[in-house]
PQR file with spaces between the fields and no chain letter, atoms N, CA, C, O and H, PARSE charges and radii, in Angstrom:
ATOM       1  N    MET     1      71.702   71.375  118.576 -0.4000 1.5000
ATOM       2  CA   MET     1      72.946   71.411  118.065 -0.0000 2.0000
ATOM       3  C    MET     1      74.278   71.887  118.148  0.5500 1.7000
ATOM       4  O    MET     1      74.597   72.756  118.958 -0.5500 1.4000
ATOM       5  N    ALA     2      75.443   71.121  116.984 -0.4000 1.5000
ATOM       6  CA   ALA     2      76.171   71.413  117.452 -0.0000 2.0000
ATOM       7  C    ALA     2      77.252   72.233  116.479  0.5500 1.7000
ATOM       8  O    ALA     2      77.739   71.640  115.517 -0.5500 1.4000
ATOM       9  H    ALA     2      75.183   70.414  116.326  0.4000 1.0000
ATOM      10  N    PRO     3      77.553   73.401  116.719 -0.5600 1.5000
ATOM      11  CA   PRO     3      78.319   74.722  116.236  0.2800 2.0000
ATOM      12  C    PRO     3      79.109   73.907  114.272  0.5500 1.7000
ATOM      13  O    PRO     3      79.471   72.742  114.104 -0.5500 1.4000
ATOM      14  N    THR     4      79.118   74.992  113.242 -0.4000 1.5000
ATOM      15  CA   THR     4      79.633   74.104  112.031 -0.0000 2.0000
ATOM      16  C    THR     4      80.927   75.293  112.463  0.5500 1.7000
ATOM      17  O    THR     4      81.017   76.473  112.800 -0.5500 1.4000
ATOM      18  H    THR     4      78.824   75.938  113.378  0.4000 1.0000
ATOM      19  N    VAL     5      82.029   73.810  112.134 -0.4000 1.5000
ATOM      20  CA   VAL     5      82.836   74.476  112.079 -0.0000 2.0000
ATOM      21  C    VAL     5      83.974   74.896  110.533  0.5500 1.7000
ATOM      22  O    VAL     5      84.224   74.297  109.488 -0.5500 1.4000
ATOM      23  H    VAL     5      81.955   72.851  111.861  0.4000 1.0000
ATOM      24  N    LEU     6      84.262   75.775  110.929 -0.4000 1.5000
ATOM      25  CA   LEU     6      85.049   75.773  108.669 -0.0000 2.0000
ATOM      26  C    LEU     6      86.083   75.448  108.692  0.5500 1.7000
ATOM      27  O    LEU     6      86.878   75.814  109.558 -0.5500 1.4000
ATOM      28  H    LEU     6      84.058   76.262  111.778  0.4000 1.0000
ATOM      29  N    LYS     7      86.348   74.706  107.787 -0.4000 1.5000
ATOM      30  CA   LYS     7      87.491   74.088  107.233 -0.0000 2.0000
ATOM      31  C    LYS     7      87.984   74.500  105.593  0.5500 1.7000
ATOM      32  O    LYS     7      87.172   74.874  104.747 -0.5500 1.4000
ATOM      33  H    LYS     7      85.703   74.410  107.083  0.4000 1.0000
ATOM      34  N    GLY     8      89.412   74.356  105.343 -0.4000 1.5000
ATOM      35  CA   GLY     8      88.983   74.649  103.894 -0.0000 2.0000
ATOM      36  C    GLY     8      89.287   75.968  102.837  0.5500 1.7000
ATOM      37  O    GLY     8      90.179   76.809  102.727 -0.5500 1.4000
ATOM      38  H    GLY     8      90.071   74.051  106.031  0.4000 1.0000
ATOM      39  N    ARG     9      88.364   75.732  102.325 -0.4000 1.5000
ATOM      40  CA   ARG     9      87.660   77.223  101.328 -0.0000 2.0000
ATOM      41  C    ARG     9      86.724   77.356  102.115  0.5500 1.7000
ATOM      42  O    ARG     9      86.554   78.561  102.301 -0.5500 1.4000
ATOM      43  H    ARG     9      87.639   75.048  102.415  0.4000 1.0000
ATOM      44  N    ASN    10      85.874   76.632  102.799 -0.4000 1.5000
ATOM      45  CA   ASN    10      85.348   78.293  103.111 -0.0000 2.0000
ATOM      46  C    ASN    10      85.737   78.682  104.424  0.5500 1.7000
ATOM      47  O    ASN    10      84.975   79.488  104.956 -0.5500 1.4000
ATOM      48  H    ASN    10      86.012   75.653  102.648  0.4000 1.0000
ATOM      49  N    TYR    11      86.547   78.382  104.963 -0.4000 1.5000
ATOM      50  CA   TYR    11      87.157   79.671  106.001 -0.0000 2.0000
ATOM      51  C    TYR    11      88.050   80.284  105.330  0.5500 1.7000
ATOM      52  O    TYR    11      88.450   81.384  105.708 -0.5500 1.4000
ATOM      53  H    TYR    11      87.166   77.727  104.530  0.4000 1.0000
ATOM      54  N    ALA    12      88.530   79.687  104.207 -0.4000 1.5000
ATOM      55  CA   ALA    12      88.989   80.941  103.292 -0.0000 2.0000
ATOM      56  C    ALA    12      88.304   81.577  102.694  0.5500 1.7000
ATOM      57  O    ALA    12      88.801   82.659  102.381 -0.5500 1.4000
ATOM      58  H    ALA    12      88.205   78.792  103.900  0.4000 1.0000
ATOM      59  N    LEU    13      86.944   81.336  102.231 -0.4000 1.5000
ATOM      60  CA   LEU    13      85.847   81.725  101.348 -0.0000 2.0000
ATOM      61  C    LEU    13      85.669   83.300  103.006  0.5500 1.7000
ATOM      62  O    LEU    13      86.045   84.408  102.625 -0.5500 1.4000
ATOM      63  H    LEU    13      86.540   80.457  102.484  0.4000 1.0000
ATOM      64  N    LEU    14      85.338   83.260  103.997 -0.4000 1.5000
ATOM      65  CA   LEU    14      85.379   83.670  104.858 -0.0000 2.0000
ATOM      66  C    LEU    14      85.966   85.075  105.501  0.5500 1.7000
ATOM      67  O    LEU    14      85.487   86.209  105.531 -0.5500 1.4000
ATOM      68  H    LEU    14      85.032   82.359  104.306  0.4000 1.0000
ATOM      69  N    ILE    15      87.292   84.486  106.038 -0.4000 1.5000
ATOM      70  CA   ILE    15      88.382   85.315  106.137 -0.0000 2.0000
ATOM      71  C    ILE    15      88.598   86.002  105.118  0.5500 1.7000
ATOM      72  O    ILE    15      88.680   87.202  105.380 -0.5500 1.4000
ATOM      73  H    ILE    15      87.681   83.566  106.014  0.4000 1.0000
ATOM      74  N    GLY    16      88.727   85.739  104.047 -0.4000 1.5000
ATOM      75  CA   GLY    16      88.805   86.900  102.209 -0.0000 2.0000
ATOM      76  C    GLY    16      87.431   87.537  102.605  0.5500 1.7000
ATOM      77  O    GLY    16      87.791   88.702  102.773 -0.5500 1.4000
ATOM      78  H    GLY    16      88.660   84.765  103.835  0.4000 1.0000
ATOM      79  N    GLY    17      86.000   87.520  102.878 -0.4000 1.5000
ATOM      80  CA   GLY    17      84.955   88.177  102.747 -0.0000 2.0000
ATOM      81  C    GLY    17      85.233   89.486  103.958  0.5500 1.7000
ATOM      82  O    GLY    17      85.320   90.688  103.709 -0.5500 1.4000
ATOM      83  H    GLY    17      85.708   86.574  102.741  0.4000 1.0000
ATOM      84  N    ILE    18      85.311   88.971  104.994 -0.4000 1.5000
ATOM      85  CA   ILE    18      85.619   89.491  106.115 -0.0000 2.0000
ATOM      86  C    ILE    18      86.703   91.179  105.698  0.5500 1.7000
ATOM      87  O    ILE    18      86.414   92.375  105.674 -0.5500 1.4000
ATOM      88  H    ILE    18      85.241   87.994  105.197  0.4000 1.0000
ATOM      89  N    VAL    19      88.160   90.271  105.398 -0.4000 1.5000
ATOM      90  CA   VAL    19      88.980   90.877  104.986 -0.0000 2.0000
ATOM      91  C    VAL    19      88.033   92.728  103.990  0.5500 1.7000
ATOM      92  O    VAL    19      87.927   93.926  104.252 -0.5500 1.4000
ATOM      93  H    VAL    19      88.395   89.299  105.417  0.4000 1.0000
ATOM      94  N    GLY    20      87.572   91.684  102.771 -0.4000 1.5000
ATOM      95  CA   GLY    20      87.060   92.438  101.234 -0.0000 2.0000
ATOM      96  C    GLY    20      86.376   93.795  102.080  0.5500 1.7000
ATOM      97  O    GLY    20      86.842   94.885  101.746 -0.5500 1.4000
ATOM      98  H    GLY    20      87.658   90.711  102.558  0.4000 1.0000
ATOM      99  N    ILE    21      85.291   93.799  103.164 -0.4000 1.5000
ATOM     100  CA   ILE    21      84.583   94.318  103.420 -0.0000 2.0000
ATOM     101  C    ILE    21      85.576   95.037  104.170  0.5500 1.7000
ATOM     102  O    ILE    21      85.760   96.139  103.651 -0.5500 1.4000
ATOM     103  H    ILE    21      84.913   92.914  103.435  0.4000 1.0000
ATOM     104  N    ILE    22      86.333   94.835  105.252 -0.4000 1.5000
ATOM     105  CA   ILE    22      87.104   96.268  105.329 -0.0000 2.0000
ATOM     106  C    ILE    22      87.329   97.227  104.602  0.5500 1.7000
ATOM     107  O    ILE    22      87.049   98.426  104.605 -0.5500 1.4000
ATOM     108  H    ILE    22      86.183   93.940  105.673  0.4000 1.0000
ATOM     109  N    GLY    23      88.250   96.074  103.542 -0.4000 1.5000
ATOM     110  CA   GLY    23      88.433   96.980  102.007 -0.0000 2.0000
ATOM     111  C    GLY    23      88.228   98.229  101.743  0.5500 1.7000
ATOM     112  O    GLY    23      88.848   99.290  101.820 -0.5500 1.4000
ATOM     113  H    GLY    23      88.479   95.101  103.540  0.4000 1.0000
ATOM     114  N    LEU    24      86.602   97.633  101.215 -0.4000 1.5000
ATOM     115  CA   LEU    24      85.892   98.653  100.776 -0.0000 2.0000
ATOM     116  C    LEU    24      85.472   99.123  101.741  0.5500 1.7000
ATOM     117  O    LEU    24      84.312   99.134  101.329 -0.5500 1.4000
ATOM     118  H    LEU    24      86.098   96.772  101.152  0.4000 1.0000
ATOM     119  N    ALA    25      85.352   99.750  103.197 -0.4000 1.5000
ATOM     120  CA   ALA    25      84.195  100.041  103.908 -0.0000 2.0000
ATOM     121  C    ALA    25      85.849  101.545  103.931  0.5500 1.7000
ATOM     122  O    ALA    25      85.671  102.763  103.940 -0.5500 1.4000
ATOM     123  H    ALA    25      86.294   99.740  103.531  0.4000 1.0000
ATOM     124  N    CYS    26      87.225  100.821  103.935 -0.4000 1.5000
ATOM     125  CA   CYS    26      88.363  101.847  104.168 -0.0000 2.0000
ATOM     126  C    CYS    26      88.389  102.928  102.284  0.5500 1.7000
ATOM     127  O    CYS    26      88.858  103.982  101.857 -0.5500 1.4000
ATOM     128  H    CYS    26      87.370   99.831  103.928  0.4000 1.0000
ATOM     129  N    TYR    27      87.927  102.280  101.999 -0.4000 1.5000
ATOM     130  CA   TYR    27      88.053  103.573  100.223 -0.0000 2.0000
ATOM     131  C    TYR    27      87.748  104.347  100.584  0.5500 1.7000
ATOM     132  O    TYR    27      88.484  105.138  101.174 -0.5500 1.4000
ATOM     133  H    TYR    27      87.545  101.424  102.347  0.4000 1.0000
ATOM     134  N    PRO    28      86.559  104.502  100.416 -0.5600 1.5000
ATOM     135  CA   PRO    28      86.117  105.873  100.320  0.2800 2.0000
ATOM     136  C    PRO    28      85.663  107.324  101.813  0.5500 1.7000
ATOM     137  O    PRO    28      84.864  108.239  102.011 -0.5500 1.4000
ATOM     138  N    ILE    29      87.173  106.429  102.672 -0.4000 1.5000
ATOM     139  CA   ILE    29      87.162  106.811  103.899 -0.0000 2.0000
ATOM     140  C    ILE    29      88.815  107.730  103.654  0.5500 1.7000
ATOM     141  O    ILE    29      89.129  108.912  103.516 -0.5500 1.4000
ATOM     142  H    ILE    29      87.823  105.686  102.510  0.4000 1.0000
ATOM     143  N    ILE    30      89.403  106.682  103.693 -0.4000 1.5000
ATOM     144  CA   ILE    30      91.219  106.362  103.182 -0.0000 2.0000
ATOM     145  C    ILE    30      91.855  107.216  102.364  0.5500 1.7000
ATOM     146  O    ILE    30      92.445  108.292  102.459 -0.5500 1.4000
ATOM     147  H    ILE    30      89.148  105.722  103.805  0.4000 1.0000
ATOM     148  N    VAL    31      91.404  105.975  101.046 -0.4000 1.5000
ATOM     149  CA   VAL    31      92.208  105.604   99.701 -0.0000 2.0000
ATOM     150  C    VAL    31      92.526  106.998   98.879  0.5500 1.7000
ATOM     151  O    VAL    31      93.482  107.635   98.437 -0.5500 1.4000
ATOM     152  H    VAL    31      90.925  105.101  100.969  0.4000 1.0000
ATOM     153  N    HIS    32      90.215  107.075   99.021 -0.4000 1.5000
ATOM     154  CA   HIS    32      90.020  108.191   97.393 -0.0000 2.0000
ATOM     155  C    HIS    32      91.330  109.669   97.889  0.5500 1.7000
ATOM     156  O    HIS    32      92.404  110.052   97.427 -0.5500 1.4000
ATOM     157  H    HIS    32      89.438  106.557   99.380  0.4000 1.0000
ATOM     158  N    PRO    33      90.505  110.052   98.955 -0.5600 1.5000
ATOM     159  CA   PRO    33      90.989  111.178   99.440  0.2800 2.0000
ATOM     160  C    PRO    33      92.499  111.096   99.053  0.5500 1.7000
ATOM     161  O    PRO    33      92.954  111.716   98.091 -0.5500 1.4000
ATOM     162  N    MET    34      93.192  110.349   99.805 -0.4000 1.5000
ATOM     163  CA   MET    34      94.577  110.434   99.792 -0.0000 2.0000
ATOM     164  C    MET    34      95.056  110.359   98.452  0.5500 1.7000
ATOM     165  O    MET    34      96.075  111.011   98.222 -0.5500 1.4000
ATOM     166  H    MET    34      92.822  109.845  100.586  0.4000 1.0000
ATOM     167  N    MET    35      94.498  109.640   97.418 -0.4000 1.5000
ATOM     168  CA   MET    35      94.694  110.270   96.085 -0.0000 2.0000
ATOM     169  C    MET    35      93.924  111.139   95.067  0.5500 1.7000
ATOM     170  O    MET    35      94.508  111.521   94.053 -0.5500 1.4000
ATOM     171  H    MET    35      93.670  109.111   97.605  0.4000 1.0000
ATOM     172  N    ASN    36      92.628  111.467   95.300 -0.4000 1.5000
ATOM     173  CA   ASN    36      92.465  112.409   94.241 -0.0000 2.0000
ATOM     174  C    ASN    36      92.180  113.822   95.566  0.5500 1.7000
ATOM     175  O    ASN    36      91.141  113.926   96.217 -0.5500 1.4000
ATOM     176  H    ASN    36      92.153  111.157   96.123  0.4000 1.0000
ATOM     177  N    PRO    37      93.326  114.710   95.680 -0.5600 1.5000
ATOM     178  CA   PRO    37      93.309  115.933   97.125  0.2800 2.0000
ATOM     179  C    PRO    37      92.617  117.055   96.333  0.5500 1.7000
ATOM     180  O    PRO    37      91.674  117.638   96.868 -0.5500 1.4000
ATOM     181  N    GLU    38      93.019  117.401   95.085 -0.4000 1.5000
ATOM     182  CA   GLU    38      92.092  119.022   94.608 -0.0000 2.0000
ATOM     183  C    GLU    38      91.000  118.516   95.162  0.5500 1.7000
ATOM     184  O    GLU    38      90.874  118.789   96.356 -0.5500 1.4000
ATOM     185  H    GLU    38      93.785  116.928   94.650  0.4000 1.0000
ATOM     186  N    GLN    39      90.460  118.092   94.848 -0.4000 1.5000
ATOM     187  CA   GLN    39      88.552  117.893   95.048 -0.0000 2.0000
ATOM     188  C    GLN    39      88.415  118.141   96.596  0.5500 1.7000
ATOM     189  O    GLN    39      87.527  118.952   96.862 -0.5500 1.4000
ATOM     190  H    GLN    39      90.562  117.871   93.879  0.4000 1.0000
ATOM     191  N    TYR    40      88.951  117.736   97.451 -0.4000 1.5000
ATOM     192  CA   TYR    40      88.789  118.171   99.389 -0.0000 2.0000
ATOM     193  C    TYR    40      89.458  119.671   99.291  0.5500 1.7000
ATOM     194  O    TYR    40      88.752  120.541   99.801 -0.5500 1.4000
ATOM     195  H    TYR    40      89.672  117.078   97.235  0.4000 1.0000
ATOM     196  N    LYS    41      90.706  120.123   98.718 -0.4000 1.5000
ATOM     197  CA   LYS    41      90.985  120.923   98.366 -0.0000 2.0000
ATOM     198  C    LYS    41      90.272  122.734   98.501  0.5500 1.7000
ATOM     199  O    LYS    41      90.247  123.683   99.285 -0.5500 1.4000
ATOM     200  H    LYS    41      91.279  119.416   98.304  0.4000 1.0000
ATOM     201  N    LYS    42      89.627  122.196   96.703 -0.4000 1.5000
ATOM     202  CA   LYS    42      88.303  123.032   96.696 -0.0000 2.0000
ATOM     203  C    LYS    42      87.261  123.414   97.332  0.5500 1.7000
ATOM     204  O    LYS    42      86.704  124.495   97.141 -0.5500 1.4000
ATOM     205  H    LYS    42      89.648  121.425   96.066  0.4000 1.0000
ATOM     206  N    VAL    43      86.692  122.028   98.648 -0.4000 1.5000
ATOM     207  CA   VAL    43      85.744  122.352   98.863 -0.0000 2.0000
ATOM     208  C    VAL    43      86.163  122.903  100.657  0.5500 1.7000
ATOM     209  O    VAL    43      85.282  123.018  101.508 -0.5500 1.4000
ATOM     210  H    VAL    43      87.144  121.150   98.803  0.4000 1.0000
ATOM     211  N    GLN    44      87.763  123.201  100.957 -0.4000 1.5000
ATOM     212  CA   GLN    44      87.859  124.378  102.070 -0.0000 2.0000
ATOM     213  C    GLN    44      88.265  125.116  101.902  0.5500 1.7000
ATOM     214  O    GLN    44      88.621  125.905  102.776 -0.5500 1.4000
ATOM     215  H    GLN    44      88.479  123.107  100.265  0.4000 1.0000
ATOM     216  N    GLN    45      88.524  125.346  100.064 -0.4000 1.5000
ATOM     217  CA   GLN    45      88.563  127.253  100.237 -0.0000 2.0000
ATOM     218  C    GLN    45      87.294  127.499  100.152  0.5500 1.7000
ATOM     219  O    GLN    45      86.931  128.505  100.761 -0.5500 1.4000
ATOM     220  H    GLN    45      88.235  124.704   99.353  0.4000 1.0000
ATOM     221  N    MET    46      86.413  126.850   99.537 -0.4000 1.5000
ATOM     222  CA   MET    46      85.109  127.204   99.337 -0.0000 2.0000
ATOM     223  C    MET    46      84.487  127.515  100.915  0.5500 1.7000
ATOM     224  O    MET    46      83.931  128.567  101.231 -0.5500 1.4000
ATOM     225  H    MET    46      86.708  126.033   99.042  0.4000 1.0000
ATOM     226  N    ASN    47      84.702  126.423  101.760 -0.4000 1.5000
ATOM     227  CA   ASN    47      84.421  126.546  103.207 -0.0000 2.0000
ATOM     228  C    ASN    47      85.118  127.547  103.790  0.5500 1.7000
ATOM     229  O    ASN    47      84.243  128.135  104.426 -0.5500 1.4000
ATOM     230  H    ASN    47      85.154  125.569  101.503  0.4000 1.0000
ATOM     231  N    ARG    48      85.811  127.932  103.917 -0.4000 1.5000
ATOM     232  CA   ARG    48      86.590  128.625  104.706 -0.0000 2.0000
ATOM     233  C    ARG    48      86.975  129.831  103.860  0.5500 1.7000
ATOM     234  O    ARG    48      88.147  130.165  104.035 -0.5500 1.4000
ATOM     235  H    ARG    48      86.522  127.455  103.401  0.4000 1.0000
ATOM     236  N    ALA    49      86.311  130.550  103.011 -0.4000 1.5000
ATOM     237  CA   ALA    49      86.626  131.785  102.155 -0.0000 2.0000
ATOM     238  C    ALA    49      85.680  132.696  103.128  0.5500 1.7000
ATOM     239  O    ALA    49      84.532  132.736  103.572 -0.5500 1.4000
ATOM     240  H    ALA    49      85.359  130.278  102.869  0.4000 1.0000
ATOM     241  N    GLY    50      87.200  133.557  103.173 -0.4000 1.5000
ATOM     242  CA   GLY    50      86.236  134.897  104.264 -0.0000 2.0000
ATOM     243  C    GLY    50      86.760  134.988  106.204  0.5500 1.7000
ATOM     244  O    GLY    50      87.028  135.769  107.116 -0.5500 1.4000
ATOM     245  H    GLY    50      88.132  133.524  102.812  0.4000 1.0000
ATOM     246  N    ILE    51      86.646  133.818  105.916 -0.4000 1.5000
ATOM     247  CA   ILE    51      87.170  133.901  107.450 -0.0000 2.0000
ATOM     248  C    ILE    51      89.195  133.813  107.722  0.5500 1.7000
ATOM     249  O    ILE    51      90.071  133.161  107.156 -0.5500 1.4000
ATOM     250  H    ILE    51      86.428  133.183  105.175  0.4000 1.0000
ATOM     251  N    LYS    52      89.212  134.658  108.665 -0.4000 1.5000
ATOM     252  CA   LYS    52      90.207  135.320  109.273 -0.0000 2.0000
ATOM     253  C    LYS    52      90.287  134.619  110.335  0.5500 1.7000
ATOM     254  O    LYS    52      89.566  134.522  111.327 -0.5500 1.4000
ATOM     255  H    LYS    52      88.500  135.188  109.125  0.4000 1.0000
ATOM     256  N    GLN    53      92.021  133.753  109.763 -0.4000 1.5000
ATOM     257  CA   GLN    53      92.288  132.876  110.813 -0.0000 2.0000
ATOM     258  C    GLN    53      92.570  133.565  112.146  0.5500 1.7000
ATOM     259  O    GLN    53      91.758  133.440  113.063 -0.5500 1.4000
ATOM     260  H    GLN    53      92.607  133.832  108.957  0.4000 1.0000
ATOM     261  N    GLU    54      93.458  134.141  112.266 -0.4000 1.5000
ATOM     262  CA   GLU    54      93.851  135.315  113.351 -0.0000 2.0000
ATOM     263  C    GLU    54      92.715  136.145  114.089  0.5500 1.7000
ATOM     264  O    GLU    54      93.042  137.132  114.749 -0.5500 1.4000
ATOM     265  H    GLU    54      94.118  134.242  111.521  0.4000 1.0000
ATOM     266  N    GLU    55      91.456  135.781  113.993 -0.4000 1.5000
ATOM     267  CA   GLU    55      90.387  136.500  114.580 -0.0000 2.0000
ATOM     268  C    GLU    55      89.815  135.523  115.321  0.5500 1.7000
ATOM     269  O    GLU    55      89.176  135.663  116.364 -0.5500 1.4000
ATOM     270  H    GLU    55      91.191  134.979  113.457  0.4000 1.0000
ATOM     271  N    ILE    56      90.151  134.217  114.555 -0.4000 1.5000
ATOM     272  CA   ILE    56      89.097  132.955  116.020 -0.0000 2.0000
ATOM     273  C    ILE    56      89.700  132.174  116.112  0.5500 1.7000
ATOM     274  O    ILE    56      89.240  131.037  116.226 -0.5500 1.4000
ATOM     275  H    ILE    56      90.670  134.103  113.708  0.4000 1.0000
ATOM     276  N    GLN    57      91.704  132.565  116.101 -0.4000 1.5000
ATOM     277  CA   GLN    57      92.523  131.746  117.107 -0.0000 2.0000
ATOM     278  C    GLN    57      92.037  131.678  118.902  0.5500 1.7000
ATOM     279  O    GLN    57      92.198  132.733  119.515 -0.5500 1.4000
ATOM     280  H    GLN    57      92.078  133.488  116.009  0.4000 1.0000
ATOM     281  N    PRO    58      91.613  130.784  119.486 -0.5600 1.5000
ATOM     282  CA   PRO    58      91.695  130.591  120.523  0.2800 2.0000
ATOM     283  C    PRO    58      92.396  131.900  121.535  0.5500 1.7000
ATOM     284  O    PRO    58      93.133  132.692  120.950 -0.5500 1.4000
ATOM     285  N    GLY    59      92.176  132.077  122.877 -0.4000 1.5000
ATOM     286  CA   GLY    59      94.018  131.808  123.632 -0.0000 2.0000
ATOM     287  C    GLY    59      94.616  132.511  123.426  0.5500 1.7000
ATOM     288  O    GLY    59      95.787  132.390  123.785 -0.5500 1.4000
ATOM     289  H    GLY    59      91.576  131.433  123.353  0.4000 1.0000
ATOM     290  N    ASN    60      93.959  134.326  122.330 -0.4000 1.5000
ATOM     291  CA   ASN    60      95.801  134.411  121.237 -0.0000 2.0000
ATOM     292  C    ASN    60      96.476  134.311  121.643  0.5500 1.7000
ATOM     293  O    ASN    60      96.995  135.036  122.493 -0.5500 1.4000
ATOM     294  H    ASN    60      93.007  134.424  122.038  0.4000 1.0000
ATOM     295  N    MET    61      96.888  133.064  121.097 -0.4000 1.5000
ATOM     296  CA   MET    61      97.492  132.193  120.861 -0.0000 2.0000
ATOM     297  C    MET    61      97.969  132.332  118.915  0.5500 1.7000
ATOM     298  O    MET    61      97.096  132.636  118.102 -0.5500 1.4000
ATOM     299  H    MET    61      96.467  132.475  120.407  0.4000 1.0000
ATOM     300  N    ARG    62      99.212  132.095  118.542 -0.4000 1.5000
ATOM     301  CA   ARG    62      99.902  132.485  117.209 -0.0000 2.0000
ATOM     302  C    ARG    62      98.934  131.666  116.014  0.5500 1.7000
ATOM     303  O    ARG    62      98.449  130.539  116.106 -0.5500 1.4000
ATOM     304  H    ARG    62      99.922  131.848  119.202  0.4000 1.0000
ATOM     305  N    VAL    63      98.853  132.472  115.070 -0.4000 1.5000
ATOM     306  CA   VAL    63      98.205  131.026  113.739 -0.0000 2.0000
ATOM     307  C    VAL    63      99.660  129.746  113.312  0.5500 1.7000
ATOM     308  O    VAL    63     100.842  130.072  113.205 -0.5500 1.4000
ATOM     309  H    VAL    63      99.247  133.388  114.995  0.4000 1.0000
ATOM     310  N    TRP    64      99.163  128.470  113.156 -0.4000 1.5000
ATOM     311  CA   TRP    64     100.486  127.968  112.959 -0.0000 2.0000
ATOM     312  C    TRP    64     100.836  128.713  111.928  0.5500 1.7000
ATOM     313  O    TRP    64     100.285  129.357  111.035 -0.5500 1.4000
ATOM     314  H    TRP    64      98.202  128.205  113.242  0.4000 1.0000
ATOM     315  N    SER    65     102.016  128.423  112.327 -0.4000 1.5000
ATOM     316  CA   SER    65     103.495  128.519  110.946 -0.0000 2.0000
ATOM     317  C    SER    65     104.737  127.916  110.520  0.5500 1.7000
ATOM     318  O    SER    65     104.306  126.926  111.110 -0.5500 1.4000
ATOM     319  H    SER    65     102.464  127.899  113.052  0.4000 1.0000
ATOM     320  N    ASP    66     105.422  127.690  110.245 -0.4000 1.5000
ATOM     321  CA   ASP    66     106.645  126.549  110.189 -0.0000 2.0000
ATOM     322  C    ASP    66     107.610  126.469  111.360  0.5500 1.7000
ATOM     323  O    ASP    66     108.233  127.518  111.529 -0.5500 1.4000
ATOM     324  H    ASP    66     105.772  128.495  109.765  0.4000 1.0000
ATOM     325  N    PRO    67     107.738  126.021  111.749 -0.5600 1.5000
ATOM     326  CA   PRO    67     108.272  126.157  113.115  0.2800 2.0000
ATOM     327  C    PRO    67     110.846  125.128  113.097  0.5500 1.7000
ATOM     328  O    PRO    67     111.724  124.576  113.761 -0.5500 1.4000
ATOM     329  N    PHE    68     110.458  125.676  111.784 -0.4000 1.5000
ATOM     330  CA   PHE    68     112.351  125.516  111.875 -0.0000 2.0000
ATOM     331  C    PHE    68     112.000  127.892  110.970  0.5500 1.7000
ATOM     332  O    PHE    68     112.993  128.605  110.824 -0.5500 1.4000
ATOM     333  H    PHE    68     109.745  126.124  111.245  0.4000 1.0000
ATOM     334  N    LYS    69     111.283  128.164  110.788 -0.4000 1.5000
ATOM     335  CA   LYS    69     111.521  129.326  110.163 -0.0000 2.0000
ATOM     336  C    LYS    69     111.715  130.544  111.683  0.5500 1.7000
ATOM     337  O    LYS    69     111.117  130.120  112.672 -0.5500 1.4000
ATOM     338  H    LYS    69     110.476  127.585  110.907  0.4000 1.0000
ATOM     339  N    PRO    70     112.326  131.675  111.863 -0.5600 1.5000
ATOM     340  CA   PRO    70     112.551  132.235  113.035  0.2800 2.0000
ATOM     341  C    PRO    70     111.503  132.956  112.886  0.5500 1.7000
ATOM     342  O    PRO    70     111.060  133.070  111.744 -0.5500 1.4000
ATOM     343  N    ARG    71     110.948  133.511  113.801 -0.4000 1.5000
ATOM     344  CA   ARG    71     109.722  134.580  113.756 -0.0000 2.0000
ATOM     345  C    ARG    71     110.501  135.547  114.149  0.5500 1.7000
ATOM     346  O    ARG    71     111.592  135.813  114.653 -0.5500 1.4000
ATOM     347  H    ARG    71     111.308  133.417  114.730  0.4000 1.0000
ATOM     348  N    PRO    72     109.059  136.178  113.524 -0.5600 1.5000
ATOM     349  CA   PRO    72     108.844  137.680  113.275  0.2800 2.0000
ATOM     350  C    PRO    72     109.311  138.610  114.436  0.5500 1.7000
ATOM     351  O    PRO    72     110.118  139.540  114.428 -0.5500 1.4000
ATOM     352  N    ASP    73     108.577  138.089  115.411 -0.4000 1.5000
ATOM     353  CA   ASP    73     108.329  138.678  117.033 -0.0000 2.0000
ATOM     354  C    ASP    73     109.528  137.917  117.857  0.5500 1.7000
ATOM     355  O    ASP    73     109.445  137.592  119.042 -0.5500 1.4000
ATOM     356  H    ASP    73     107.922  137.334  115.417  0.4000 1.0000
ATOM     357  N    ASP    74     110.377  137.752  117.216 -0.4000 1.5000
ATOM     358  CA   ASP    74     111.560  136.803  118.309 -0.0000 2.0000
ATOM     359  C    ASP    74     113.046  138.417  118.182  0.5500 1.7000
ATOM     360  O    ASP    74     113.749  138.947  117.322 -0.5500 1.4000
ATOM     361  H    ASP    74     110.445  138.016  116.254  0.4000 1.0000
ATOM     362  N    LYS    75     112.792  138.524  119.510 -0.4000 1.5000
ATOM     363  CA   LYS    75     113.874  138.950  120.428 -0.0000 2.0000
ATOM     364  C    LYS    75     115.434  138.639  119.717  0.5500 1.7000
ATOM     365  O    LYS    75     116.309  139.438  119.388 -0.5500 1.4000
ATOM     366  H    LYS    75     112.221  138.094  120.209  0.4000 1.0000
ATOM     367  N    GLY    76     115.394  137.284  119.638 -0.4000 1.5000
ATOM     368  CA   GLY    76     117.187  136.421  120.009 -0.0000 2.0000
ATOM     369  C    GLY    76     117.681  136.798  119.052  0.5500 1.7000
ATOM     370  O    GLY    76     118.854  136.515  118.810 -0.5500 1.4000
ATOM     371  H    GLY    76     114.683  136.634  119.906  0.4000 1.0000
């Protein structure tokens, strides 16, 4: 049995279907969170309530801050 060779419309439908499936899979993972960040911000606030970041920071490292702002503990 010889392999089927796709030509013309059938080839375009196959490629379009693959691209469409990838697009549908990416929408809830990438597009929706970027277009509706409020929902995810609320969930993060609820999950992080009562957690003091200074206490759980590993290796006595400082908590992230603006890199262009002068450090309060800088003696220079």
